[in-house]
C-alpha positions as CSV (number, residue, x, y, z in Angstrom):
1,M,3.1,-2.0,91.1
2,P,0.8,-2.2,88.4
3,F,-3.0,-1.0,89.1
4,A,-5.7,-3.2,88.1
5,K,-7.4,-2.4,84.9
6,R,-10.2,-5.0,84.9
7,V,-12.4,-6.6,87.5
8,V,-13.6,-9.8,86.4
9,E,-16.1,-11.7,88.9
10,P,-18.4,-14.7,88.5
11,Q,-22.2,-13.6,88.5
12,L,-24.9,-15.6,89.7
13,L,-25.9,-18.0,86.9
14,C,-29.6,-19.0,88.2
15,R,-31.1,-17.2,91.0
16,Y,-34.5,-18.2,91.3
17,Q,-37.0,-15.5,92.2
18,I,-39.8,-15.6,94.7
19,P,-43.1,-16.7,92.9
20,N,-45.7,-13.9,92.4
21,E,-49.4,-14.1,92.0
22,E,-49.0,-15.0,88.5
23,G,-47.2,-18.3,89.3
24,L,-43.7,-19.2,89.4
25,V,-41.1,-17.5,87.5
26,F,-39.5,-20.7,86.2
27,E,-42.1,-23.6,85.6
28,D,-39.7,-26.3,85.3
29,L,-36.2,-27.6,85.2
30,V,-35.8,-27.1,81.5
31,S,-36.5,-23.4,81.5
32,I,-34.1,-23.1,84.6
33,S,-31.3,-24.9,83.0
34,N,-31.8,-22.8,79.8
35,V,-31.3,-19.7,81.7
36,A,-28.4,-20.9,83.4
37,L,-26.8,-21.8,80.2
38,S,-27.5,-18.6,78.6
39,R,-26.3,-16.7,81.3
40,T,-23.1,-18.9,81.3
41,L,-22.6,-18.1,77.7
42,R,-23.0,-14.3,78.3
43,Q,-20.2,-14.6,81.1
44,L,-18.0,-16.7,78.9
45,S,-18.4,-14.0,76.2
46,D,-17.5,-11.2,78.5
47,L,-14.4,-13.5,79.6
48,A,-13.3,-13.7,75.9
49,K,-13.6,-9.9,75.5
50,H,-11.3,-9.4,78.4
51,A,-8.9,-12.0,77.1
52,C,-8.8,-10.2,73.9
53,S,-8.4,-6.9,75.2
54,I,-5.4,-8.3,77.2
55,F,-3.7,-9.5,74.1
56,Q,-4.2,-6.6,72.1
57,E,-2.4,-4.8,74.9
58,L,0.5,-7.3,75.0
59,E,0.6,-6.9,71.2
60,S,0.9,-3.1,71.4
61,D,3.3,-3.2,74.2
62,L,5.4,-6.0,72.5
63,T,5.4,-3.9,69.2
64,S,6.7,-0.8,70.9
65,T,9.4,-2.7,72.5
66,N,10.3,-4.3,69.4
67,L,10.6,-1.1,67.9
68,R,12.9,0.5,70.7
69,V,15.3,-2.6,70.5
70,R,15.6,-2.1,66.7
71,G,16.5,1.5,67.4
72,L,19.0,0.6,70.1
73,Q,20.4,-2.1,67.8
74,S,21.1,0.4,65.0
75,K,22.8,2.7,67.4
76,I,24.9,-0.1,68.6
77,S,25.9,-1.2,65.2
78,Q,26.6,2.7,64.3
79,L,28.8,3.0,67.3
80,Q,30.7,-0.4,66.7
81,Q,31.2,0.9,62.9
82,T,32.6,4.3,64.3
83,C,34.8,2.4,66.7
84,S,36.3,0.0,64.2
85,E,37.2,3.0,62.0
86,L,39.1,4.7,64.6
87,D,42.9,4.4,64.6
88,P,44.3,4.6,68.0
89,K,47.6,5.8,66.8
90,Q,46.1,8.9,65.0
91,E,43.7,10.0,67.7
92,A,45.1,12.6,70.0
93,V,45.5,11.7,73.6
94,R,45.3,14.4,76.3
95,E,48.0,14.6,79.0
96,Y,47.2,15.3,82.4
97,L,49.6,17.2,84.7
98,T,50.3,15.4,88.0
99,L,51.2,17.5,91.1
100,S,53.7,16.2,93.0
């Protein structure tokens, strides 16, 4: 079973902080929505980075698998060529003694 390589969790988009003596942290709905939008874009950017990393890993795995398959195909074709060149009438066959 493969182990998890990445942990992707949604973060809070816009948590409203308790106002202090200077006044409210966010004064109006526009600033609240701007903060939520910027945090959403940041999370989407992180998600896109994860997706890019996953696709790069897949590409490297597929490339290595392709190289292995090509190596196996060349070995199979060499074996097929060697077997087709063999003449069964010229090959020595070992005889086994049977005990009765």
